[in-house]
C-alpha positions in Angstrom: 0.0 0.0 0.0 1.4 3.4 -1.0 2.2 5.7 2.0 0.3 9.0 1.9 2.7 12.0 1.9 2.2 15.2 3.8 3.6 18.2 1.9 5.0 20.9 4.1 6.0 24.3 2.7 8.9 26.0 4.5 10.0 29.6 4.2 13.5 30.6 5.5 14.8 27.1 4.9 18.3 28.2 4.1 18.6 30.1 7.4 20.2 29.2 10.7 17.1 27.7 12.3 15.4 26.8 9.0 18.2 24.4 7.9 17.8 22.5 11.1 14.0 22.4 10.7 14.5 20.9 7.2 16.8 18.2 8.7 14.3 17.4 11.4 11.3 17.3 9.1 13.1 14.8 6.8 13.2 12.4 9.8 9.4 12.1 9.3 9.1 9.5 6.6 5.7 10.7 5.4 6.8 14.3 4.9 7.8 16.0 1.6 9.2 19.5 1.7 8.7 22.6 -0.5 11.3 25.2 0.3 10.8 28.8 -0.8 14.2 30.2 -1.8 15.1 33.6 -3.2 17.0 34.0 -6.4 20.1 35.1 -4.5 20.0 32.2 -2.0 22.7 29.6 -1.7 20.6 26.4 -2.2 23.5 23.9 -2.5 22.7 22.3 0.9 19.0 21.9 0.0 19.8 20.5 -3.4 21.7 17.7 -1.7 18.7 16.6 0.4 17.3 14.5 -2.4 13.9 14.0 -4.1 11.8 14.8 -1.0 12.9 18.4 -1.1 11.6 20.7 -3.9 12.8 24.3 -4.4 10.3 27.1 -5.2 11.8 30.4 -6.3 10.1 33.3 -4.7 10.0 35.8 -1.8 7.5 36.3 1.0 7.3 39.9 0.0 6.1 38.8 -3.5 2.6 37.3 -2.8 2.3 35.9 -6.4 5.2 33.5 -5.7 3.5 32.0 -2.7 0.5 30.4 -4.4 2.5 27.6 -6.1 4.5 27.0 -2.9 1.3 26.4 -0.8 -1.0 24.9 -3.4 -1.9 21.4 -2.2 0.3 21.7 0.9 -0.8 20.0 4.1 1.2 22.4 6.3 3.5 25.4 6.4 6.3 26.6 8.6 7.0 30.3 8.3 10.6 31.1 9.3 11.7 33.8 6.8 12.4 37.1 8.4 15.0 39.6 9.4 16.6 38.5 12.7 18.9 41.4 13.8 18.8 44.6 15.8 20.0 46.9 13.1 19.1 47.6 9.5 20.1 50.5 7.3 16.5 50.3 6.0 14.2 50.3 9.1 11.2 49.6 6.9 12.7 46.2 6.1 11.5 44.8 9.5 7.9 45.6 8.6 8.1 44.6 4.9 9.7 41.2 5.7 8.7 40.3 9.2 5.2 41.7 9.3 3.8 42.0 5.7 5.8 38.9 4.6 4.1 36.9 7.4 0.7 38.1 6.4 1.4 37.1 2.8 2.2 33.6 3.9 -0.8 33.4 6.1 -3.2 34.5 3.3 -1.6 32.1 0.9 -2.0 29.2 3.4 -5.7 30.2 3.8 -6.2 30.2 0.0 -4.6 26.8 -0.2 -6.7 25.4 2.7 -3.6 24.2 4.5 -4.3 22.1 7.6 -1.6 23.7 9.8 0.5 26.8 9.9 3.4 27.5 12.3 4.6 31.0 12.7 8.0 31.2 14.2 8.3 34.2 16.5 10.3 35.5 19.5 9.6 36.2 23.2 10.5 39.8 22.4 7.2 40.0 20.6 5.7 40.3 24.1 7.6 43.6 24.5 8.2 44.4 28.2 5.1 43.1 30.0 4.0 44.3 33.4 4.3 40.8 34.7 7.7 39.1 34.8 8.1 36.2 34.3 5.4 36.2 31.7 3.6 33.3 29.9 1.7 32.8 26.7 -1.4 34.5 28.0 0.3 37.7 29.3 -0.7 41.0 27.6 2.3 42.5 25.7 4.0 45.6 26.8 6.0 48.3 25.0 8.5 47.1 22.4 12.0 48.4 22.6 13.1 47.4 19.1 11.9 47.4 15.5 12.6 43.7 15.4 10.3 43.0 18.4 7.6 45.3 17.2 7.5 43.9 13.7 7.3 40.3 15.0 4.5 41.3 17.4 2.5 42.8 14.6 2.9 39.7 12.5 1.7 37.5 15.3 -1.3 39.7 15.9 -2.2 39.5 12.2 -2.0 35.7 12.4 -4.2 35.5 15.4 -6.8 37.8 13.9 -6.9 35.6 10.8 -7.2 32.6 13.1 -10.2 34.1 14.8 -11.9 35.6 11.7 -11.0 33.3 8.9 -10.0 30.0 10.7 -6.3 30.2 9.9 -5.0 26.9 11.4 -2.3 28.7 13.4 0.3 27.8 16.0 3.0 30.3 17.1 6.3 29.3 18.5 8.3 32.0 20.3 12.0 31.0 20.3 14.4 32.2 23.0 17.8 33.4 21.9 19.0 30.6 19.6 22.5 29.3 20.1 24.6 26.7 18.2 27.1 26.2 15.5 26.4 27.7 12.1 24.8 31.1 13.0 25.9 33.6 10.3 24.6 36.7 12.2 26.6 38.6 14.8 23.6 39.1 17.2 24.8 36.7 19.9 28.4 38.0 19.9 30.0 34.6 20.2 32.6 35.3 17.5 33.7 38.6 19.0 34.0 37.0 22.4 36.1 34.1 21.1 38.3 36.5 19.2 38.9 38.6 22.3 37.3 41.7 20.7 34.8 42.6 23.5 36.0 45.9 25.0 33.4 45.7 27.9 30.1 44.2 28.9 26.8 45.9 28.5 23.9 44.9 30.8 26.1 42.4 32.6 23.4 41.6 35.2 20.5 41.3 32.6 19.2 37.7 32.4 18.2 36.2 29.1 16.8 32.8 28.1 18.5 30.6 25.5 17.7 27.6 23.4 19.9 25.2 21.4 19.2 25.5 17.6 18.3 21.8 17.4 15.8 22.2 20.3 14.3 25.1 18.5 13.8 23.0 15.4 12.3 20.2 17.5 9.8 22.6 19.0 8.8 23.9 15.6 8.2 20.4 14.2 6.3 19.2 17.3 4.1 22.3 17.1 3.5 21.5 13.4 2.7 17.8 13.8 0.8 17.8 17.1 -3.0 18.0 16.6 -3.3 19.5 20.1 -1.2 22.6 19.2 -3.8 24.2 16.9 -4.6 27.7 18.2 -1.8 27.6 20.8 1.3 29.6 21.3 4.5 28.3 22.9 7.4 30.0 24.6 10.5 27.9 23.9 13.5 27.7 26.1 14.4 27.3 29.8 18.2 27.9 29.9 18.9 31.2 31.6 22.0 33.2 32.2 23.0 36.8 32.9 25.1 38.5 30.2 28.2 38.1 32.4 27.5 34.4 33.0 26.9 33.9 29.2 30.3 35.4 28.3 32.1 33.7 31.1 31.0 30.4 29.7 32.4 31.4 26.3 35.6 32.6 28.0 36.1 29.2 29.7 35.4 27.3 26.6 37.6 29.4 24.4 40.3 30.1 27.0 40.0 33.8 26.5 39.6 36.7 28.9 36.2 38.3 29.3 36.0 42.0 30.3 35.1 42.7 33.9 33.9 46.3 33.2 30.2 46.8 32.7 29.1 50.0 30.9 25.6 51.5 31.6 23.2 51.7 28.7 22.4 55.4 29.4 26.1 56.3 28.9 26.3 54.4 25.6 23.0 55.4 24.0 24.2 58.8 22.7 27.4 57.2 21.3 25.4 54.4 19.7 23.1 57.0 18.1 26.0 58.7 16.4 27.5 55.4 15.3 24.1 54.5 13.7 24.1 57.7 11.8 27.5 56.8 10.4 26.3 53.3 9.7 23.3 54.6 7.7 25.9 56.2 5.4 28.3 53.4 5.1 25.9 50.5 5.3 28.1 48.7 7.8 26.5 47.4 10.9 27.5 49.3 14.0 29.2 47.4 16.8 26.5 48.3 19.3 23.1 49.0 17.7 20.7 51.3 19.5 17.9 48.7 19.6 20.2 46.3 21.5 20.9 48.9 24.1 17.2 49.6 24.4 16.4 45.9 24.8 19.1 45.5 27.4 18.0 48.6 29.3 14.5 47.2 29.5 15.9 44.6 32.0 15.6 40.9 32.3 12.9 39.5 30.1 12.0 36.1 31.7 9.2 33.8 30.7 7.6 30.6 31.9 8.3 27.9 29.4 6.3 25.1 31.1 3.5 25.0 28.5 5.9 23.7 25.8 7.3 21.2 28.2 3.9 19.9 29.2 2.1 20.0 25.8 5.0 19.4 23.4 7.2 17.3 25.7 10.1 19.6 25.2 13.4 19.0 27.0 16.4 21.3 26.6 20.1 21.1 25.9 22.3 22.9 28.5 23.5 26.3 27.4 27.1 25.3 27.9 26.7 22.6 25.3 25.1 24.9 22.7 27.9 27.5 23.3 30.6 24.7 23.1 29.5 23.8 19.6 29.5 27.4 18.5 32.9 28.1 20.0 34.5 25.0 18.5 33.2 25.9 15.0 34.6 29.4 15.3 38.0 28.1 16.5 38.1 25.6 13.7 37.7 28.4 11.1 40.6 30.5 12.4 
């Protein structure tokens, strides 16, 4: 008897988390993948995955390219977005993270997909009045364009869920750590290379998640029939900024600065550096939105729902950082 295949459309499949989601989904024998790739994307890794992975040229900002991707698909995982705290073009956050998500949601509705997973961030909750917060906590002010753009995308998804029956689940990933991250947001590379002049927000606590655990949570949310209409905060590994960099320092055998600089002192300097960056196009060493996020204080959440409903268990932060450090050292 021929096994029925479930077709899953994935945006952002060439990205850091997306590549791990593809690997994890291919472990499901009844799943075939359609991956949306831009014309400029390096698709070499996806092309090596075999016949169960099909590539569809397009862009989440080009709605006409999403119809073929979603047509006949059982499910969709929306990962495409801009994951950083600085862009020369501030509108990029809202075109890609917000409008791009709505385009995917509407294409999924038109295709009558059975499940859609929106991959978001705990920062989409802004700075809530209640800390630690959970999935039902009302959002607070958003200190960054990244956080605000993701919040708006999530809200569009939930409105479409209520009004048009979009079969939605939202997964909010803590700060994702592991080997293969091309973006400088987590500052592992600068720390390993001894290029951190000082710490900022040394006592601020963040929550982290290993990239493979992030992918596992996304796939479980996609495949679980109980996750429909649910949102999940993913990650339980906590560390202050100082503890985070001290782990990197021990793993890489490098010194970590003792000095901690207050955000209020740095904000005017960061503002000037961003004006220079807007002219050069080169990312500033300390974006203003990072300072605003750090100044907002520890953003802690209760991740028990994902543990109870999705059965999530998490890799220790030290292990995730070890993989990232070893990869950076091997490339030197």
